[in-house]
C-alpha positions in Angstrom: 0.0 0.1 -0.1 2.9 2.2 0.5 3.3 5.2 2.7 0.4 7.0 4.2 0.4 9.9 6.1 -1.4 10.1 8.3 -4.8 11.8 9.4 -4.7 15.3 11.3 -7.9 15.9 14.1 -8.1 19.9 14.7 -9.9 20.6 18.4 -13.9 20.5 18.7 -14.0 23.7 19.2 -17.9 22.8 19.9 -16.8 21.6 23.2 -17.9 24.0 26.3 -14.0 24.3 27.0 -13.7 25.9 24.1 -16.7 28.2 23.4 -17.0 29.2 27.0 -12.4 30.1 26.8 -12.2 34.0 27.5 -10.3 36.3 24.6 -6.5 35.6 24.9 -4.5 38.2 26.4 -2.9 40.2 24.2 -0.3 43.0 25.3 2.3 44.8 24.0 5.9 44.4 23.9 7.8 46.6 26.7 11.3 47.4 24.6 12.6 45.8 20.9 13.5 42.1 22.0 12.0 42.0 25.6 8.3 39.8 25.9 5.5 41.8 28.6 5.5 39.9 31.9 3.7 36.3 31.9 4.4 35.8 28.5 3.2 32.5 26.4 5.8 30.3 25.3 5.6 27.9 22.3 6.2 24.7 22.4 6.5 21.6 19.5 3.0 20.8 19.1 -0.1 22.7 17.5 -0.9 25.5 19.3 -4.4 27.7 18.9 -5.2 31.4 20.3 -8.5 32.4 21.0 -8.8 35.8 19.1 -12.1 38.0 18.1 -14.5 35.0 18.8 -11.7 32.8 16.2 -9.6 30.2 17.1 -6.2 30.4 15.1 -3.7 28.0 14.5 0.6 29.3 14.6 1.0 27.8 11.1 5.3 28.4 12.2 6.0 27.3 15.0 9.0 26.6 17.5 10.0 25.5 20.8 10.0 28.9 23.4 8.7 31.3 21.2 6.3 33.9 21.5 2.9 34.3 20.0 2.0 37.8 18.6 -1.5 38.7 16.8 -0.5 40.1 13.6 -1.8 41.1 10.8 -5.7 38.9 11.6 -2.7 35.6 12.4 -0.2 34.3 15.0 3.0 35.0 14.2 5.4 33.0 16.0 8.7 34.7 17.0 12.1 34.9 19.1 12.5 37.3 21.8 14.9 38.9 20.4 12.8 39.4 16.8 10.2 41.2 19.1 10.0 44.7 18.5 8.4 47.4 20.8 4.4 47.2 20.5 4.6 44.0 19.0 0.8 42.5 20.5 2.1 39.1 22.5 0.0 36.5 24.2 0.0 36.3 27.3 -1.2 33.4 29.7 0.8 30.4 31.3 -2.2 27.3 30.8 -2.7 25.0 27.7 -6.0 23.5 28.4 -8.0 26.3 26.9 -8.9 28.8 30.3 -7.1 31.2 28.9 -8.0 31.6 25.5 -4.3 29.0 24.8 -4.9 25.3 23.3 -1.6 23.7 23.0 -2.8 20.2 20.8 -0.9 17.4 21.4 -2.9 14.0 20.0 -3.9 15.6 17.1 -2.4 13.0 15.2 -3.5 10.2 17.2 -4.6 7.0 15.7 -7.1 5.6 16.3 -6.8 1.7 17.1 -3.6 3.2 19.2 -3.0 1.1 22.1 -1.3 2.3 26.2 1.9 0.3 26.4 0.8 -3.1 28.9 1.7 -1.9 32.6 4.4 -4.1 32.7 6.7 -5.3 29.2 10.3 -5.3 28.6 13.0 -3.2 25.8 10.4 -0.2 26.0 13.1 2.3 25.9 15.0 2.7 22.3 19.2 1.7 22.9 21.6 -0.3 21.8 19.3 -4.0 22.1 16.8 -2.3 20.5 15.6 -4.1 17.2 15.5 -1.4 14.5 14.4 -3.0 11.5 10.9 -1.8 11.0 12.2 1.4 11.8 14.3 1.7 8.2 11.5 -0.3 6.5 9.8 2.2 8.0 11.6 5.2 6.4 12.8 3.6 2.9 8.9 4.6 2.6 9.3 7.7 4.1 11.5 9.1 2.3 10.6 7.9 -1.3 7.5 9.3 0.0 9.3 12.4 0.8 11.5 13.0 -1.9 7.9 13.6 -4.4 6.3 15.1 -1.6 8.6 16.8 1.4 11.1 18.7 2.1 13.9 16.7 3.2 16.5 17.9 5.8 19.8 15.8 7.2 22.0 18.1 9.9 25.4 15.4 9.8 28.7 15.6 12.5 32.0 14.4 10.9 31.8 10.4 11.4 29.7 10.9 8.4 32.7 12.2 6.4 35.4 9.2 8.3 34.8 6.7 5.9 35.4 5.8 2.5 31.5 3.7 2.2 29.0 6.1 3.8 30.3 9.2 2.2 30.0 7.6 -0.3 26.6 6.4 -0.1 25.3 9.6 1.5 26.7 11.1 -2.3 24.5 8.7 -3.9 21.0 10.5 -2.0 21.8 13.8 -2.7 22.2 12.6 -5.9 18.9 10.7 -6.2 17.2 13.2 -4.8 16.9 12.4 -1.2 18.7 15.1 0.5 16.7 18.6 -0.1 18.9 20.8 2.6 22.3 19.8 4.7 23.6 21.6 8.0 26.1 21.1 9.7 29.3 22.2 10.8 32.9 23.3 9.6 34.1 19.9 10.9 31.6 17.5 8.5 32.7 19.9 5.0 35.8 20.2 6.1 37.0 16.4 6.3 34.7 15.9 3.2 37.2 18.3 0.8 39.7 16.8 2.5 38.9 13.5 2.0 38.4 14.7 -2.0 41.3 16.4 -2.8 43.8 14.0 -0.5 41.9 11.1 0.2 42.2 11.7 4.2 40.1 12.5 6.8 41.9 14.0 9.7 44.7 12.9 8.1 44.3 9.1 8.0 43.2 7.3 4.4 40.1 7.4 4.1 39.4 3.8 2.9 42.4 2.0 5.7 42.2 4.4 8.0 46.1 4.3 7.8 47.7 8.0 8.8 49.4 9.7 6.0 52.7 11.2 6.1 52.2 15.2 8.2 48.8 14.7 7.8 47.6 16.4 11.0 48.6 18.8 8.2 46.0 18.0 5.9 42.8 19.7 6.3 44.4 22.7 7.1 45.2 22.6 4.3 42.8 22.2 2.7 41.0 24.9 4.5 43.9 27.0 2.7 43.1 26.3 -0.7 39.5 26.3 -0.7 40.1 30.0 1.2 43.0 30.7 -1.6 39.9 29.9 -4.0 37.3 32.4 -2.5 34.6 29.4 -2.2 33.9 25.9 -2.2 32.8 26.3 -5.2 35.6 27.5 -7.4 37.7 25.1 -5.0 35.6 22.4 -6.2 36.1 23.3 -9.2 39.2 25.1 -9.6 40.9 21.5 -7.8 39.1 19.9 -10.1 37.1 18.0 -6.8 34.9 15.2 -8.4 33.5 13.1 -5.4 31.7 13.9 -1.9 28.6 15.0 0.0 29.7 18.9 -0.2 30.5 18.3 -4.2 26.9 16.8 -4.7 25.4 19.4 -3.2 27.1 21.6 -5.3 26.3 19.7 -8.2 22.4 19.1 -7.2 22.2 23.0 -6.0 21.2 21.6 -2.9 21.4 24.3 -0.1 24.0 23.4 2.6 24.0 25.6 5.9 27.6 25.9 8.3 27.7 27.1 11.0 30.8 27.6 13.5 31.6 26.3 16.8 34.4 28.1 18.2 37.1 25.3 17.6 36.8 25.7 14.5 40.1 25.6 12.6 40.1 28.3 9.3 36.9 28.0 8.8 35.6 27.6 5.6 34.8 30.8 3.7 31.2 29.5 3.8 30.7 29.3 7.0 28.7 31.8 9.5 30.6 32.3 12.8 28.1 35.1 14.4 25.9 32.4 15.7 22.8 34.0 15.1 22.7 34.6 11.3 23.5 31.1 11.2 20.2 30.2 13.1 18.9 33.0 11.0 20.1 30.4 7.9 19.3 26.9 9.4 15.6 28.0 10.2 15.4 28.9 6.4 15.7 25.2 6.1 14.3 23.4 9.0 10.3 26.1 7.9 10.5 23.8 4.9 10.8 20.3 6.8 9.3 17.7 7.0 11.4 15.6 7.7 14.7 16.0 9.4 17.5 13.1 10.0 20.5 14.1 12.6 23.2 11.9 12.1 26.5 12.4 14.9 26.3 15.7 16.1 24.7 16.2 19.3 24.6 20.0 19.6 23.3 20.4 16.1 20.8 17.6 16.6 19.4 19.8 19.3 20.2 23.4 17.7 18.0 21.6 14.9 15.4 20.1 17.2 15.0 23.4 18.9 13.5 25.1 15.6 11.5 22.5 14.6 8.1 21.5 14.9 6.1 18.4 14.8 4.2 19.6 12.5 4.0 21.2 9.4 1.2 23.2 7.3 1.6 23.2 3.6 0.0 25.8 1.6 -3.0 23.7 0.9 -4.1 24.6 5.0 -3.4 20.7 5.5 -1.8 20.1 8.1 0.9 17.3 7.9 3.6 15.5 10.5 7.4 16.4 10.9 9.5 13.0 10.6 12.5 14.0 12.8 14.9 11.0 13.8 18.1 11.2 15.4 21.1 8.7 15.1 24.0 8.3 16.8 26.3 5.6 18.3 25.7 7.6 22.0 22.6 6.9 23.5 23.5 9.8 26.2 23.6 11.8 22.4 20.1 10.4 21.5 18.1 11.3 24.7 19.7 14.1 25.5 18.0 16.0 22.1 14.6 14.5 24.1 15.5 15.8 27.3 15.6 19.3 25.5 12.5 19.4 24.0 12.1 16.9 21.1 9.6 15.2 22.4 8.6 14.1 18.9 12.2 12.6 17.9 12.3 8.9 16.6 16.3 7.8 18.3 18.4 5.0 16.5 21.2 3.9 18.6 24.1 2.5 15.7 27.1 3.7 14.1 26.0 6.6 11.6 28.6 5.2 8.9 26.8 1.9 8.7 23.1 3.8 9.2 24.0 5.6 6.1 25.4 2.6 4.4 22.5 0.5 5.1 19.5 3.7 3.6 21.4 3.3 0.7 21.0 0.0 0.0 17.6 -0.4 0.8 16.6 2.4 -1.4 18.4 0.6 -4.4 21.1 3.1 -4.7 24.3 0.2 -4.8 
């Protein structure tokens, strides 16, 4: 039967709790970048606000932001973007008693059953069986390639191995990557592999350290900076393979955001974290599936920007599928602890994961 999106069930606004609910209270922002006292902080779930007798859905949400009533709509805005006088929703309940309703069960299926009182292996760990997750992912990715927007968030481990680097390049080339979010290291080591056949000085296939290999990644950065940009480096140095090469050739957008420890960095890397966050957000706003691999900080950053739903141009509300893949149970659990409650976690080696995904999609 293939992949099918679940139906979204809007709240029944004819129920007394909604009919008798007061209007949401709006208070002007006292100054730029400052929310009024008792502001409502948004969640990952669909949220409705009663304004003028109507329940308005905030169409683009984000965790830990504020709701602003503007031009007849609810706009979700980071506090740093507030302007003095913006009409901000205040209230700290979520059950419609203050004109604010957080809808956590919009995609709940009618046949879902509560867990047994006692059952083994209900968590997600290295002992979890992931066969069904892989099968579901193959179906999801095939659907999203035609109907969605797939954002991948990568750590440098994805470029350290010959096979995983090749496998991810095939995903890009075959339309399974709509955008790539990463740091300086992923791009640096991927370009190092294309330029010098090493990652951090080790041969990407044999893993043998090369003479003076510790220079290779900074030599690569230096060469890219000489040419002025990653696309210019790819052209001038006749680079023919890799993750970033494939993104450039397929015109897949990539956003590289730096950190305090970066070498170089590469010319395209955002050194201003808020400019980088804004650039990441532009991709996240389009995303219908997000897959994070082997990068705790970028996974949490992206998770904090990503709601559990997307409102399509035709008004349809659909879920956003969010996966986090890491060999560390700590990393995937930390993402959930930071509020990304809808994330599906897979605890495995990301290099094996990418190869399995590529093979499962028939990209051998």
